[in-house]
N, C-alpha and C positions, 0 to 999 in steps of 0.2 A: 477464618483461615486457620487450619490446624497445623502446628509445627511441632516436631519432636526435637527435644534437646537432650543430648546424652554426652557421656564421657566417663572414662574409667575413674575409679576412686582416686582422689587427689589431683584430678585434672583441672579443676576450676569451674566445673559446670554451674555450681551455685553462684559464683561470682558473675558469670555470664547471664544467668537467669535474673539476677538482681539488676544488671544493666538493661536487659531487655524490658524489665518492668518499668525502669526509669524512662525508657523510650516509648512506653505506651502499651506494651503487651499485657495480656492477662496471663498470669503464671499459675499453672496447676501442677504442683509438685507431688509426684507419686509417693515419696517418702513421708511427706506431711499427711497425705490422705491415708497412708498405711497406718500411721499412728492414730488418726481419727477413727479408722475402721475397727480398731481394737481398744478404744478408750473404755474406761470403766463405765458400765451401764449399757454398752453397745452389744449387739448380737454377736459380733466378732469376738469380743471379750468373753462372753458366755461360752462360745464354742471352744475357745482356747482353754478356759478354766475347766471345762468338762473333759477335754482331751489330755491336758497336761496340768493337773491341779497343783503340782509341785512348783509351777512357775508363778503362782499367785501368792504375793506376800502382803498381808494387811490390806487386801482389796485392790492391790495394784499389780500390774503385770511386771515381773522381773525380766526385762528384755535380755539381759546378759545370760540368765539361766535358760531362757527359751532359745537364744542363739546357740548356746553350747549344745543343746539337744539337736536342733535342726541342721547345724553345719556338720555334725558328726554322723547324721543318719539321713540319707537321701529320701527314704520313705517318709520320715517325719517332716522333712522339708516340703515334700509334695503335699502332705496333709495340711501343713500351715498355708502353703500357697493356695490350696483349694478353699481355705477359710478366708484369707485376706484378699486375694486378687479380684474375685467377683465384686466384693464390696468396694474396692478401690476403683474399679472400672465404673461402677454405678455412681459413686461420688464424683468422679471426673466428668462423667456424662452430664450430671446435674449442673456442675459448675460451667461446663462448656455451653450448655443450653441457655444459661442465664447471661452469657457474655455479650450477646448481641451479634447481629449479622456482619457488621463491619470490623469486628475485633480480630486481632491476631492473638490466637490462643496458643500458648507455648506449654506443652506437656513435658515436664522434666522427669525423665525416666532413666534411672541408672542402667537398666538392662534392656534398653530400647531395641537393639538389634538382635538380642537373644530370643525374642519372641517375634510376633507378626505385626504388632501395633504400628511399627514404623511404616508399614505399607499403607496405612490409612491416613498418613500425614501428607499434606501438600509439599512440605519441605522437611528435611531432617538435618540437624546441625550437630556436629561432633566437636567437642572441646578436647584437645590433646595437649599433653605436656611430656617432656622427657621422663623416662622411667624413674631415674634417680631423684628427680625433682618431686615427682608424685610421692615416692616413698618418704622422702624427708618431710613433705608437707603433712602427710597423714600421721607420721610419728610425732611431729610437733603439735599438731592440732588435737589428736585423740589420745596421745600417750601410748599408742600401740607399739609392739615390738616390730622389728623389720620382718620377721617371719610371719606375723599376723597380717601385715600389709600385703606381703607377697602371696599369701594364701588367698586373700580376697581378690587380688589382681588376677590370680590364676583361674578364678571362677568367672571372670568377665571375658567378653569377646576380645580377641587380639586386636589392638588398635589399628593395625594395618588392614585387617579385614573390615573393621568398622569404617575406615576411611573410604573404602570402595563403595560403601552403601550410602554414605552421607552426601547431601547436596552442597553443604557448606562445611568447611573445616576451619575452626578457629584455633590457631597455635597459641598456647599459653606458655611461651618459653622465654618471655622477657619481663619487663616491669609492668606495673598496673596501667600506666598511661598508654602503653602499647596495646594491652588487652582491651582497654576502652575503645581505642581506634579500630581495632579489628572487629570487636563486637558490634560497633556502630555500623561498620561497612557491611557486615553480614546481615544485620537487621534491616538496613536500607535495601539490600537485595531482596530480602523476604517481602518487605512492604511493596516493592516495585512489582514483584510477581503477583502479589495479592490484588494490586490495583491496575495491573497492566492489561 
C-alpha cells in the first residue's frame, strides 16, 4: 500500500515518518534518495559536475553553492530537477518493489501536492503546524534567518490547499506525546484501509 506523507518545512513530517517506521511502515524519503542520486560516483553527480562545475569542491558537491544557483534561477532549477527527479523516482520504485506485497510503504515527499505523485498513492497524509511554530523550529534547527525560512515556505503549497487534498491531517501543534497519539491514530486508519 503506497502512502504519501508531506508537510511544509518545519511541520514535523520527519518526526511522523519516524513514528510510522516504528509502527511497521517502510519509509522511502525523497530527500534521502535525492542525496543518494547525486552522491560522488553517481551518474547524477557527473551530470551536475558537467553542468555546474563550480559547485564541485574537492570531489564533493557543495549543496549550498548549488542551492544558491538554482533558487535564484528557475531555468537552472528546472535543469537540476531534470537531473535529480527521474533518478529519485527510479530509486523509490526499486525500494517499493523490494518492500513486499503486504507492506505499508510511506513516501516522504516535501512537495507531494505540487506534482502529481500524490494521485498514485492510496492515502495521503499531511502534517501541519502553526506558521510561527514552523518558522521557529527551522531557525533553531538549521540556523536559518526568518527571511530564508519564509522564502522556502513561499515556494511550497499553501497548507490550506494541501489540507483539501489530504486523506489524513496530523496537527503538530502540541507536545510530542500528543503527536505520538495523533500519528498512531492516522497510521491505524491507513492500516485499516489497507486490510479492509
